[in-house]
ZAMARGU-4260 file (C-alpha; in steps of 0.2 Angstrom, whole numbers, plus 5000, padded with zeros to 4 digits):
<rodrens>
0) 4936/5338/4496 | 4937/5324/4509 | 4942/5311/4496 | 4956/5322/4491 | 4962/5323/4508
5) 4960/5305/4512 | 4971/5301/4497 | 4985/5311/4505 | 4983/5305/4522 | 5002/5303/4526
10) 5004/5322/4523 | 4989/5327/4534 | 4995/5315/4548 | 5011/5325/4548 | 5001/5341/4549
15) 4991/5334/4565 | 5008/5329/4572 | 5014/5346/4570 | 4998/5353/4579 | 5001/5340/4593
20) 5019/5346/4595 | 5013/5364/4596 | 5000/5359/4609 | 5012/5351/4620 | 5024/5365/4619
25) 5009/5377/4623 | 5004/5366/4638 | 5023/5367/4645 | 5023/5386/4643 | 5005/5390/4651
30) 5007/5397/4668 | 4999/5387/4682 | 4989/5395/4697 | 4976/5391/4709 | 4962/5402/4702
35) 4961/5414/4686 | 4969/5430/4687 | 4956/5444/4688 | 4958/5463/4687 | 4950/5475/4698
40) 4942/5490/4692 | 4946/5502/4706 | 4960/5514/4711 | 4963/5524/4726 | 4967/5543/4730
45) 4975/5545/4747 | 4980/5562/4754 | 4989/5565/4771 | 4985/5581/4780 | 4995/5581/4796
50) 4986/5586/4812 | 4969/5590/4803 | 4953/5586/4811 | 4940/5575/4802 | 4929/5589/4797
55) 4944/5599/4791 | 4950/5585/4780 | 4932/5582/4773 | 4930/5601/4769 | 4948/5605/4762
60) 4953/5588/4754 | 4939/5576/4751 | 4926/5587/4745 | 4936/5597/4732 | 4943/5580/4725
65) 4926/5572/4724 | 4918/5587/4716 | 4931/5586/4702 | 4932/5567/4700 | 4913/5566/4699
70) 4914/5575/4682 | 4925/5562/4674 | 4918/5550/4661 | 4920/5532/4664 | 4919/5532/4683
75) 4905/5521/4691 | 4906/5526/4709 | 4916/5536/4721 | 4917/5531/4739 | 4928/5540/4752
80) 4932/5541/4770 | 4938/5556/4779 | 4948/5553/4795 | 4959/5564/4806 | 4974/5568/4796
85) 4970/5557/4781 | 4958/5557/4766 | 4955/5540/4757 | 4945/5540/4741 | 4941/5524/4731
90) 4937/5526/4712 | 4927/5512/4704 | 4929/5512/4685 | 4914/5507/4674 | 4915/5490/4667
95) 4921/5490/4649 | 4929/5507/4651 | 4948/5509/4648 | 4955/5510/4666 | 4972/5518/4660
100) 4963/5531/4651 | 4951/5535/4666 | 4965/5536/4678 | 4975/5547/4667 | 4960/5559/4668
105) 4959/5556/4687 | 4978/5561/4689 | 4975/5577/4680 | 4960/5581/4690 | 4969/5577/4706
110) 4984/5587/4701 | 4972/5602/4697 | 4963/5601/4713 | 4979/5599/4724 | 4985/5616/4719
115) 4972/5623/4730 | 4976/5612/4746 | 4982/5619/4762 | 5001/5620/4763 | 5002/5607/4777
120) 4994/5595/4766 | 5004/5582/4757 | 5004/5578/4738 | 4990/5565/4735 | 4995/5547/4730
125) 4986/5539/4716 | 4986/5520/4714 | 4978/5510/4701 | 4974/5495/4712 | 4979/5477/4707
130) 4975/5461/4716 | 4991/5457/4726 | 4993/5438/4724 | 5004/5431/4738 | 5015/5417/4733
135) 5025/5413/4748 | 5025/5419/4767 | 5037/5416/4780 | 5038/5420/4799 | 5054/5424/4808
140) 5051/5419/4826 | 5060/5420/4842 | 5056/5419/4860 | 5060/5438/4863 | 5055/5452/4851
145) 5072/5461/4856 | 5081/5447/4846 | 5071/5452/4831 | 5073/5471/4831 | 5091/5470/4825
150) 5086/5462/4809 | 5080/5478/4801 | 5094/5481/4790 | 5096/5462/4786 | 5077/5461/4781
155) 5078/5476/4770 | 5092/5468/4761 | 5081/5452/4759 | 5067/5463/4753 | 5078/5470/4739
160) 5085/5453/4734 | 5069/5444/4733 | 5060/5459/4724 | 5074/5458/4711 | 5069/5440/4706
165) 5059/5438/4690 | 5041/5436/4693 | 5041/5444/4710 | 5030/5460/4711 | 5035/5465/4729
170) 5038/5461/4747 | 5028/5466/4763 | 5036/5465/4780 | 5025/5466/4795 | 5029/5466/4813
175) 5045/5476/4812 | 5043/5495/4816 | 5051/5507/4803 | 5064/5519/4808 | 5064/5538/4806
180) 5074/5553/4810 | 5067/5562/4825 | 5072/5580/4829 | 5068/5583/4847 | 5069/5602/4852
185) 5070/5608/4870 | 5058/5622/4873 | 5069/5629/4887 | 5084/5630/4876 | 5074/5637/4862
190) 5068/5651/4873 | 5086/5654/4881 | 5094/5655/4863 | 5080/5665/4856 | 5076/5653/4842
195) 5058/5650/4836 | 5052/5634/4828 | 5049/5641/4810 | 5068/5646/4810 | 5073/5627/4813
200) 5061/5620/4800 | 5067/5633/4787 | 5085/5630/4791 | 5083/5611/4788 | 5074/5613/4772
205) 5086/5626/4765 | 5101/5616/4769 | 5095/5598/4764 | 5085/5604/4749 | 5093/5619/4741
210) 5087/5625/4725 | 5095/5617/4710 | 5106/5630/4700 | 5107/5621/4683 | 5122/5621/4671
215) 5134/5634/4663 | 5146/5634/4649 | 5163/5638/4655 | 5178/5638/4642 | 5167/5629/4629
220) 5162/5616/4642 | 5145/5613/4650 | 5147/5610/4668 | 5134/5606/4681 | 5133/5619/4695
225) 5130/5613/4713 | 5132/5620/4731 | 5140/5610/4743 | 5127/5605/4757 | 5124/5593/4771
230) 5119/5575/4765 | 5120/5564/4779 | 5109/5562/4795 | 5124/5563/4806 | 5126/5582/4800
235) 5109/5587/4806 | 5115/5593/4824 | 5128/5603/4816 | 5116/5613/4806 | 5115/5632/4808
240) 5098/5638/4814 | 5100/5656/4819 | 5109/5669/4831 | 5106/5670/4849 | 5101/5688/4857
245) 5120/5689/4862 | 5125/5687/4843 | 5131/5669/4845 | 5128/5656/4831 | 5116/5643/4837
250) 5117/5625/4829 | 5103/5613/4830 | 5112/5603/4842 | 5112/5617/4854 | 5093/5617/4856
255) 5089/5599/4853 | 5095/5582/4846 | 5092/5572/4830 | 5092/5553/4832 | 5086/5538/4823
260) 5071/5531/4832 | 5058/5518/4829 | 5041/5524/4822 | 5025/5519/4831 | 5022/5501/4827
265) 5008/5497/4814 | 5008/5479/4818 | 5011/5466/4831 | 5013/5449/4824 | 5015/5432/4833
270) 5015/5414/4828 | 5009/5401/4840 | 5012/5414/4854 | 5030/5418/4849 | 5035/5436/4843
275) 5036/5436/4824 | 5040/5445/4809 | 5030/5441/4793 | 5039/5442/4777 | 5027/5439/4761
280) 5032/5439/4743 | 5019/5443/4729 | 5019/5437/4712 | 5018/5447/4696 | 5003/5445/4684
285) 5004/5431/4671 | 5018/5422/4680 | 5019/5403/4682 | 5017/5400/4701 | 5028/5385/4704
290) 5042/5392/4694 | 5042/5409/4704 | 5040/5399/4720 | 5056/5389/4717 | 5066/5405/4714
295) 5060/5413/4729 | 5062/5398/4740 | 5080/5395/4734 | 5084/5413/4738 | 5076/5413/4755
300) 5085/5397/4759 | 5102/5406/4754 | 5097/5422/4764 | 5093/5413/4780 | 5110/5405/4782
305) 5115/5421/4791 | 5101/5421/4804 | 5106/5422/4822 | 5104/5405/4832 | 5089/5412/4842
310) 5079/5417/4826 | 5069/5403/4816 | 5063/5405/4799 | 5046/5396/4797 | 5038/5392/4780
315) 5020/5399/4783 | 5011/5399/4766 | 5015/5393/4749 | 5003/5395/4735 | 5014/5383/4724
320) 5010/5369/4737 | 4991/5373/4735 | 4993/5373/4716 | 5002/5357/4715 | 4990/5348/4726
325) 4975/5355/4716 | 4983/5350/4699 | 4988/5333/4705 | 4969/5330/4709 | 4963/5338/4693
330) 4975/5329/4682 | 4971/5313/4691 | 4953/5316/4687 | 4958/5320/4669 | 4968/5304/4667
335) 4954/5294/4675 | 4942/5302/4664 | 4952/5298/4648 | 4954/5280/4652 | 4936/5279/4657
340) 4931/5287/4640 | 4942/5275/4630 | 4935/5260/4639 | 4917/5266/4637 | 4919/5269/4618
345) 4927/5251/4617 | 4910/5245/4623 | 4901/5249/4606 | 4915/5251/4593 | 4927/5240/4585
350) 4945/5239/4591 | 4951/5250/4577 | 4937/5262/4580 | 4941/5263/4599 | 4959/5265/4595
355) 4955/5280/4583 | 4944/5288/4597 | 4958/5286/4609 | 4969/5296/4598 | 4957/5309/4595
360) 4955/5313/4613 | 4973/5320/4616 | 4974/5327/4599 | 4958/5337/4601 | 4964/5343/4619
365) 4981/5348/4614 | 4975/5358/4598 | 4962/5366/4609 | 4976/5373/4620 | 4986/5382/4606
370) 4974/5398/4606 | 4974/5399/4625 | 4989/5411/4627 | 4981/5423/4614 | 4965/5423/4625
375) 4975/5427/4641 | 4970/5410/4649 | 4982/5400/4659 | 4981/5383/4668 | 4970/5384/4684
380) 4956/5375/4692 | 4943/5383/4680 | 4952/5380/4664 | 4956/5362/4668 | 4938/5359/4673
385) 4933/5366/4656 | 4945/5353/4648 | 4937/5339/4658 | 4919/5345/4653 | 4925/5346/4635
390) 4932/5328/4636 | 4914/5321/4638 | 4908/5332/4623 | 4923/5331/4611 | 4922/5312/4611
395) 4904/5313/4604 | 4909/5320/4587 | 4922/5306/4585 | 4911/5292/4590 | 4896/5298/4580
400) 4908/5299/4564 | 4916/5283/4568 | 4899/5274/4571 | 4893/5280/4554 | 4908/5275/4545
405) 4907/5258/4553 | 4889/5257/4548 | 4894/5261/4530 | 4907/5247/4530 | 4894/5235/4537
410) 4884/5240/4521 | 4898/5235/4510 | 4907/5251/4506 | 4926/5250/4502 | 4938/5259/4513
415) 4937/5276/4504 | 4919/5276/4500 | 4914/5271/4517 | 4925/5285/4525 | 4918/5299/4513
420) 4900/5294/4513 | 4900/5290/4531 | 4906/5307/4535 | 4896/5316/4522 | 4880/5309/4529
425) 4882/5317/4546 | 4894/5332/4544 | 4881/5345/4543 | 4873/5338/4560 | 4891/5338/4567
430) 4895/5355/4562 | 4878/5362/4567 | 4879/5353/4585 | 4897/5360/4587 | 4892/5377/4583
435) 4877/5375/4595 | 4889/5372/4608 | 4900/5386/4603 | 4885/5398/4603 | 4880/5391/4620
440) 4897/5395/4628 | 4902/5410/4618 | 4890/5423/4628 | 4898/5417/4645 | 4915/5424/4639
445) 4906/5442/4639 | 4900/5440/4657 | 4904/5456/4666 | 4912/5459/4683 | 4921/5448/4694
450) 4910/5433/4692 | 4913/5434/4673 | 4932/5436/4675 | 4932/5421/4686 | 4923/5409/4675
455) 4929/5416/4658 | 4942/5402/4656 | 4929/5388/4657 | 4920/5393/4641 | 4936/5398/4632
460) 4943/5381/4634 | 4927/5373/4629 | 4925/5383/4614 | 4943/5380/4608 | 4943/5362/4612
465) 4926/5359/4604 | 4932/5367/4588 | 4947/5357/4588 | 4937/5341/4591 | 4926/5345/4576
470) 4941/5346/4564 | 4948/5330/4571 | 4931/5321/4570 | 4929/5327/4551 | 4946/5325/4545
475) 4958/5314/4557 | 4945/5301/4561 | 4939/5297/4543 | 4958/5298/4538 | 4963/5285/4552
480) 4947/5274/4548 | 4952/5274/4529 | 4970/5269/4533 | 4966/5256/4545 | 4952/5248/4535
485) 4962/5248/4519 | 4975/5237/4526 | 4963/5224/4533 | 4953/5211/4524 | 4940/5208/4539
490) 4923/5214/4537 | 4915/5225/4551 | 4905/5214/4563 | 4887/5216/4565 | 4889/5218/4583
495) 4906/5228/4586 | 4913/5232/4603 | 4913/5223/4619 | 4895/5225/4621 | 4890/5224/4603
500) 4877/5211/4604 | 4868/5219/4620 | 4868/5236/4612 | 4860/5228/4596 | 4847/5220/4607
505) 4844/5237/4616 | 4842/5245/4599 | 4829/5232/4593 | 4820/5233/4609 | 4819/5252/4609
510) 4813/5252/4591 | 4801/5238/4591 | 4795/5238/4610 | 4795/5257/4614 | 4794/5267/4598
515) 4782/5257/4589 | 4769/5256/4603 | 4771/5273/4609 | 4769/5280/4591 | 4751/5275/4591
520) 4747/5290/4603 | 4762/5302/4600 | 4752/5317/4607 | 4747/5308/4624 | 4765/5302/4627
525) 4772/5319/4623 | 4761/5329/4634 | 4763/5316/4649 | 4782/5317/4647 | 4782/5336/4647
530) 4770/5336/4663 | 4781/5324/4671 | 4797/5335/4667 | 4788/5351/4673 | 4784/5343/4690
535) 4802/5338/4692 | 4807/5356/4688 | 4797/5362/4703 | 4809/5353/4714 | 4820/5369/4712
540) 4811/5377/4727 | 4816/5362/4738 | 4834/5363/4733 | 4847/5372/4743 | 4856/5387/4736
545) 4874/5394/4738 | 4882/5407/4727 | 4900/5401/4730 | 4904/5388/4742 | 4917/5388/4755
550) 4934/5380/4750 | 4939/5365/4760 | 4954/5372/4768 | 4963/5372/4784 | 4963/5391/4788
555) 4950/5401/4797 | 4952/5420/4798 | 4945/5430/4813 | 4943/5448/4810 | 4942/5459/4826
560) 4938/5477/4828 | 4939/5483/4846 | 4932/5501/4851 | 4941/5516/4843 | 4954/5522/4856
565) 4961/5505/4860 | 4980/5505/4858 | 4989/5493/4848 | 4996/5484/4863 | 4979/5482/4871
570) 4972/5475/4854 | 4987/5463/4854 | 4983/5457/4871 | 4964/5455/4867 | 4968/5445/4852
575) 4980/5434/4863 | 4965/5431/4874 | 4954/5426/4859 | 4968/5415/4853 | 4969/5406/4870
580) 4950/5402/4869 | 4951/5396/4851 | 4966/5384/4856 | 4954/5376/4868 | 4946/5368/4852
585) 4955/5351/4849 | 4954/5353/4831 | 4965/5369/4831 | 4983/5365/4827 | 4991/5382/4824
590) 4987/5401/4826 | 4995/5417/4821 | 4990/5435/4826 | 4991/5451/4815 | 4987/5465/4826
595) 4985/5482/4818 | 4984/5482/4799 | 4980/5463/4798 | 4985/5450/4785 | 4996/5453/4770
600) 4981/5448/4759 | 4984/5429/4764 | 4970/5417/4762 | 4960/5429/4752 | 4958/5440/4767
605) 4963/5458/4773 | 4955/5471/4783 | 4946/5485/4774 | 4948/5497/4788 | 4963/5496/4799
610) 4970/5505/4814 | 4978/5501/4832 | 4960/5495/4837 | 4960/5481/4823 | 4968/5464/4819
615) 4966/5447/4813 | 4969/5429/4819 | 4972/5414/4808 | 4968/5397/4815 | 4973/5381/4806
620) 4962/5366/4809 | 4966/5347/4808 | 4953/5342/4795 | 4951/5325/4802 | 4944/5331/4818
625) 4937/5349/4814 | 4932/5358/4798 | 4934/5377/4795 | 4916/5379/4794 | 4913/5369/4810
630) 4926/5380/4819 | 4916/5396/4813 | 4899/5388/4818 | 4906/5383/4835 | 4915/5399/4840
635) 4907/5414/4831 | 4893/5417/4844 | 4904/5412/4859 | 4916/5426/4854 | 4904/5439/4851
640) 4895/5435/4868 | 4912/5436/4877 | 4917/5453/4868 | 4900/5462/4866 | 4909/5479/4862
645) 4920/5471/4848 | 4915/5467/4830 | 4921/5449/4827 | 4919/5441/4811 | 4925/5423/4807
650) 4927/5417/4789 | 4935/5404/4778 | 4942/5405/4761 | 4927/5406/4749 | 4929/5398/4731
655) 4927/5411/4717 | 4928/5430/4718 | 4927/5439/4734 | 4909/5442/4740 | 4903/5455/4752
660) 4890/5455/4766 | 4873/5446/4761 | 4864/5463/4764 | 4870/5480/4764 | 4859/5496/4768
665) 4866/5513/4763 | 4859/5529/4771 | 4863/5546/4763 | 4860/5563/4769 | 4869/5580/4774
670) 4869/5579/4793 | 4880/5566/4802 | 4869/5567/4818 | 4854/5562/4808 | 4863/5549/4799
675) 4869/5542/4815 | 4851/5541/4822 | 4845/5532/4806 | 4860/5520/4808 | 4856/5516/4826
680) 4837/5513/4822 | 4840/5502/4807 | 4854/5492/4816 | 4842/5488/4830 | 4828/5483/4818
685) 4839/5472/4808 | 4845/5463/4823 | 4826/5460/4827 | 4824/5454/4809 | 4837/5440/4811
690) 4854/5448/4809 | 4867/5440/4819 | 4881/5453/4816 | 4879/5471/4810 | 4894/5483/4806
695) 4895/5499/4798 | 4909/5510/4790 | 4908/5525/4803 | 4909/5518/4820 | 4905/5525/4836
700) 4911/5542/4843 | 4928/5542/4851 | 4932/5551/4867 | 4940/5568/4861 | 4948/5582/4871
705) 4944/5598/4862 | 4953/5614/4865 | 4942/5629/4864 | 4950/5645/4860 | 4946/5662/4869
710) 4942/5671/4853 | 4943/5688/4861 | 4960/5685/4868 | 4968/5677/4853 | 4962/5692/4842
715) 4970/5704/4854 | 4986/5695/4853 | 4985/5692/4835 | 4986/5673/4836 | 4978/5661/4824
720) 4970/5645/4829 | 4983/5636/4817 | 4997/5643/4827 | 4989/5635/4843 | 4986/5618/4834
725) 5004/5618/4827 | 5011/5620/4845 | 5001/5607/4852 | 5005/5595/4838 | 5023/5598/4840
730) 5022/5593/4859 | 5011/5577/4855 | 5015/5568/4839 | 5027/5580/4830 | 5026/5588/4813
735) 5032/5578/4798 | 5045/5586/4787 | 5050/5581/4770 | 5057/5563/4770 | 5076/5562/4771
740) 5083/5556/4755 | 5102/5557/4750 | 5101/5545/4735 | 5106/5530/4747 | 5095/5531/4762
745) 5077/5537/4762 | 5066/5538/4778 | 5054/5549/4786 | 5059/5564/4796 | 5049/5573/4810
750) 5051/5587/4822 | 5045/5587/4840 | 5045/5599/4855 | 5051/5590/4870 | 5050/5571/4874
755) 5036/5562/4864 | 5029/5552/4879 | 5029/5566/4891 | 5012/5571/4898 | 5005/5586/4889
760) 5006/5602/4900 | 4999/5617/4890 | 5008/5630/4902 | 5025/5624/4894 | 5019/5628/4877
765) 5021/5646/4872 | 5018/5657/4857 | 5029/5672/4853 | 5018/5688/4850 | 5026/5704/4843
770) 5026/5719/4853 | 5016/5734/4847 | 5030/5746/4851 | 5042/5736/4841 | 5051/5728/4856
775) 5055/5710/4859 | 5042/5697/4856 | 5031/5692/4871 | 5029/5674/4875 | 5011/5669/4879
780) 5007/5652/4887 | 4994/5642/4878 | 4985/5637/4893 | 4979/5655/4895 | 4972/5655/4877
785) 4961/5639/4877 | 4949/5630/4888 | 4949/5611/4888 | 4932/5602/4884 | 4930/5583/4885
790) 4918/5577/4872 | 4914/5563/4860 | 4916/5564/4841 | 4915/5553/4825 | 4933/5549/4819
795) 4927/5545/4801 | 4916/5553/4789 | 4911/5541/4774 | 4905/5547/4757 | 4897/5539/4742
800) 4897/5548/4726 | 4900/5565/4735 | 4886/5563/4748 | 4889/5559/4766 | 4883/5540/4767
805) 4884/5526/4780 | 4884/5508/4774 | 4877/5495/4786 | 4883/5477/4782 | 4872/5463/4790
810) 4875/5445/4792 | 4860/5434/4796 | 4859/5419/4808 | 4848/5411/4795 | 4848/5416/4776
815) 4830/5411/4774 | 4819/5426/4771 | 4832/5438/4779 | 4833/5450/4764 | 4814/5451/4763
820) 4814/5455/4782 | 4827/5468/4780 | 4818/5475/4765 | 4803/5477/4776 | 4813/5486/4789
825) 4820/5498/4776 | 4803/5502/4770 | 4796/5505/4788 | 4811/5518/4790 | 4808/5526/4773
830) 4790/5530/4778 | 4795/5538/4794 | 4808/5550/4785 | 4798/5563/4778 | 4814/5572/4771
835) 4819/5572/4754 | 4837/5576/4758 | 4839/5558/4765 | 4838/5542/4757 | 4839/5523/4761
840) 4844/5509/4749 | 4847/5491/4750 | 4860/5480/4741 | 4873/5468/4746 | 4880/5451/4740
845) 4862/5446/4736 | 4861/5461/4724 | 4877/5455/4716 | 4869/5438/4714 | 4852/5445/4707
850) 4863/5455/4695 | 4872/5440/4690 | 4857/5428/4687 | 4848/5442/4678 | 4863/5443/4666
855) 4864/5424/4664 | 4845/5424/4661 | 4848/5436/4646 | 4862/5427/4640 | 4853/5411/4641
860) 4839/5418/4631 | 4852/5424/4618 | 4859/5406/4618 | 4842/5398/4614 | 4838/5410/4600
865) 4855/5407/4592 | 4854/5388/4593 | 4836/5390/4587 | 4842/5400/4572 | 4856/5388/4569
870) 4845/5373/4568 | 4832/5382/4558 | 4844/5385/4545 | 4850/5367/4545 | 4832/5359/4543
875) 4825/5374/4533 | 4811/5374/4546 | 4804/5386/4559 | 4795/5372/4568 | 4808/5358/4570
880) 4820/5368/4581 | 4807/5368/4594 | 4808/5349/4595 | 4827/5350/4597 | 4825/5363/4611
885) 4814/5351/4621 | 4830/5342/4625 | 4836/5357/4634 | 4821/5358/4644 | 4822/5340/4649
890) 4841/5342/4653 | 4838/5357/4665 | 4824/5347/4673 | 4836/5332/4675 | 4849/5344/4683
895) 4838/5350/4696 | 4832/5332/4700 | 4851/5327/4702 | 4855/5342/4713 | 4838/5339/4724
900) 4842/5320/4726 | 4860/5323/4732 | 4855/5340/4741 | 4869/5348/4732 | 4866/5367/4732
905) 4862/5377/4716 | 4878/5387/4715 | 4887/5398/4702 | 4895/5383/4694 | 4879/5373/4694
910) 4870/5386/4684 | 4886/5386/4672 | 4882/5367/4671 | 4865/5370/4666 | 4870/5383/4652
915) 4883/5369/4647 | 4869/5357/4645 | 4861/5367/4631 | 4875/5364/4619 | 4878/5345/4625
920) 4861/5338/4623 | 4856/5347/4607 | 4868/5336/4597 | 4858/5320/4601 | 4841/5328/4595
925) 4849/5336/4580 | 4857/5319/4573 | 4841/5310/4578 | 4829/5322/4569 | 4842/5323/4554
930) 4841/5304/4552 | 4822/5305/4553 | 4822/5318/4539 | 4834/5307/4529 | 4822/5293/4530
935) 4808/5303/4524 | 4818/5310/4509 | 4822/5291/4505 | 4803/5288/4504 | 4800/5279/4520
940) 4783/5281/4529 | 4783/5293/4543 | 4782/5280/4557 | 4795/5269/4549 | 4807/5283/4547
945) 4805/5288/4565 | 4807/5269/4571 | 4822/5265/4560 | 4831/5282/4565 | 4829/5277/4583
950) 4836/5260/4579 | 4851/5267/4570 | 4855/5282/4582 | 4852/5274/4599 | 4870/5266/4599
955) 4879/5283/4597 | 4867/5292/4608 | 4870/5280/4622 | 4889/5279/4619 | 4891/5298/4618
960) 4880/5300/4634 | 4890/5287/4643 | 4906/5294/4639 | 4901/5312/4644 | 4895/5305/4661
965) 4910/5294/4664 | 4921/5309/4660 | 4913/5319/4674 | 4911/5305/4687 | 4929/5307/4695
970) 4925/5326/4697 | 4907/5322/4705 | 4915/5310/4718 | 4930/5321/4721 | 4921/5330/4735
975) 4927/5347/4728 | 4915/5360/4734 | 4917/5371/4719 | 4916/5358/4705 | 4905/5344/4712
980) 4888/5354/4709 | 4894/5357/4691 | 4898/5338/4688 | 4882/5333/4696 | 4872/5345/4685
985) 4878/5339/4669 | 4878/5321/4674 | 4860/5321/4680 | 4855/5333/4666 | 4862/5321/4652
990) 4856/5305/4660 | 4838/5312/4662 | 4837/5321/4645 | 4844/5305/4635 | 4831/5294/4643
995) 4816/5306/4639 | 4824/5312/4623 | 4824/5295/4615 | 4805/5294/4619 | 4798/5312/4619
1000) 4807/5319/4604 | 4802/5305/4592 | 4784/5306/4598 | 4784/5325/4596 | 4791/5324/4579
1005) 4777/5312/4574 | 4764/5324/4582 | 4772/5338/4573 | 4772/5330/4556 | 4754/5324/4558
1010) 4747/5342/4560 | 4744/5350/4544 | 4753/5367/4541 | 4766/5365/4555 | 4780/5361/4544
1015) 4784/5379/4539 | 4800/5382/4529 | 4811/5397/4529 | 4807/5400/4511 | 4788/5401/4516
</rodrens>
């Protein structure tokens, strides 16, 4: 077959050229982004219930919804928070389930449940959450906020135009209050005109939302029937609302007014102390970041030309700049790696051989790119690093084939025979070792959760590139060597390559001075080698650990949660005070404040719980004088000491998927009072156990003014509690009406009794009570119906899977033994409980890490088993595969040694590196043992077969190991916090395993062969 292909080399060269062209086209079309796109398996169900208390929201909204949702298959967890006037439920879909199908069932369940909601409750909103990835963010700044307020309509136009651009999923504007139509009724005029509130609300709804009357056929023509009605906001005051006692028509303008007003601010934003409006655009899934960035930037440049002189547009964030910087660095590393690999191969191969390997590298990489779009893999940090790792591996095949063809030519074969037989001798080992690499990485594709989604691009790129390199090595390399050797009359040198002679001397020294003496006591050498390796493996307990490292970025976010009840303006002032403290650090170059709802998901940061009392500060540092982590270490304790009543948490961008608190403790039970007692006790004990910062999802009781009705009196009058609540709400925040929507303008609309900011006087609020004798209604003042009582009440009731539950999140001063200490605290508290209705469980980021490493362990066992079976089939032996797997053990020990010496933490990608080593180092052992087996089949004595196999194979083994190491050196010295551990792991693992593999594997092979009955074939 190979001979037939070689005789038609020109045709197959054109075929490879076609693959290269397709690969280049694929590379140009693949989207670029910073990190892989990941989907989230959660969604939300949010319900507004205006004016309802916390317990009423829980009872009437949250509980019925949760009860229905918990019966749906495919839901892993339901968590919720019931607050005054609002219910928020988070639905987590089980990994592997069809999210769309699950949420189809969720929609049906919510629709069925909502039919039984109180009339005042709004229709629930269901969102299938996706990760909103910001692409650009701008600040519009001015010296005075009044200069920014008139920009409302202009920014609405900007939003519409930017959202219309291809690749933009949406725009978020923060710092600019929304407008609404506020209808303010005068209580005195209502009384004078004899108009009651329900009449006004009914008149508005009936005028602006009349019942559709359909179509009718008139004179054989179907016509639409409509009733002329008010459609503009200007007509509201002309609306007829009833008749006065004197029989006069009363318009809404006679008893109040309708005007456009600003809603209460949700955010106050500043940049370097100046009032600001934040304008952030988000990118659609699957889009190329730089391309979308160009479109948005050009549009923003065009739109900004009309800004007033006293308003400045500041470019605050651009993901494209980050992507460009990252890819410039990675592609530079890739280019350096390619050059280094070519130079390395030239050390031990002829000029033509090095030339062929140099061609094989880009061809393999470009062919490996072709399947990526079908696997939903794009160009990001992870996939490019996968290509760099693959670079060191894919050269191995070409070098091994090249070297063996070169050996055949030295033996005197002609061009065709040397290429054919040189390939045939080792093609089984090449395929076996390539499949071993594929089997090694394939299980990583199936890692679950966020960690799996984050890393999936790496094994995918490696698998496709290695398969491509195998085809290149077994077809393209022999073809090129055949074509080049056929045209030359020169014989292959006995010492090819720049270091041909030193390599030959090394081979002879290895065979004659190491293998021969050691072969006299193979068992002793093997045992000592394995003991030495095991001792090195013990260094793992002295090596630091870090799941995902912090990114080397400029930004530090400061999350601040002040006591509940703090107004937005007070929160903004406190954040400014904190900002002033941070600016005293000489390393801080810029600050911005997002009081209220926090950042628009910039820098992988946003607030989970928001309100007037929350906010975030972003500080940018000059990395020459300060680091992000340094700023956190310097200021976290200072700020918490300065603001003991606030929850302050500083963090920087973490590489990898988002992680939670190191330790979380969840308390479940029916009574809030008991849960709060347990919360307080556990929080205090956790601080004693080493927690530096402890927060929970329920907060502290908020000052509450409770109106206690006189039950006997309201029964006599026939007044309900809801009537009292409605009147009080009318005078405080107002009652929301249906949103105003005429097809052009859509905005909220509310109705209010009196002026919004007036002090509440219950004596001014009256309820009409019907007369028993049928006369005119009597007006009863509310202050006679209720008593005021000042108290404190919880403003949020959290649930987990339908049960009341408080989750405590703890962040330690020192990670060492912290989880064990908290575990002891939890165990002590459990012993005190003596109540089966309550439970305490522990989890957190550490739990996620444990789950991940447990999954990796299972996958690693599967990998070892698959590799074992593969090698067992190749050698038709149940025993020889164990010798091959010894190389894996040696490589992992080497990886631990490298991490320990450099004090590089064992991280997520370091573990990925160890898994990668399984596939990388197997090849050397497979090919080495294959040549030993060939020697025995050719009639050599056992020791001679081992020695000569070592003499023959040491050159390609050293060259392939050197190329793999050289390919990763640029990454190892780059200083990248995420990828340096991976590079060090692979480099040290290969280096250590190659040195010991060349000694231990031959000695174990000798020992293995000398023991009778150990060579059991699969047939036996």
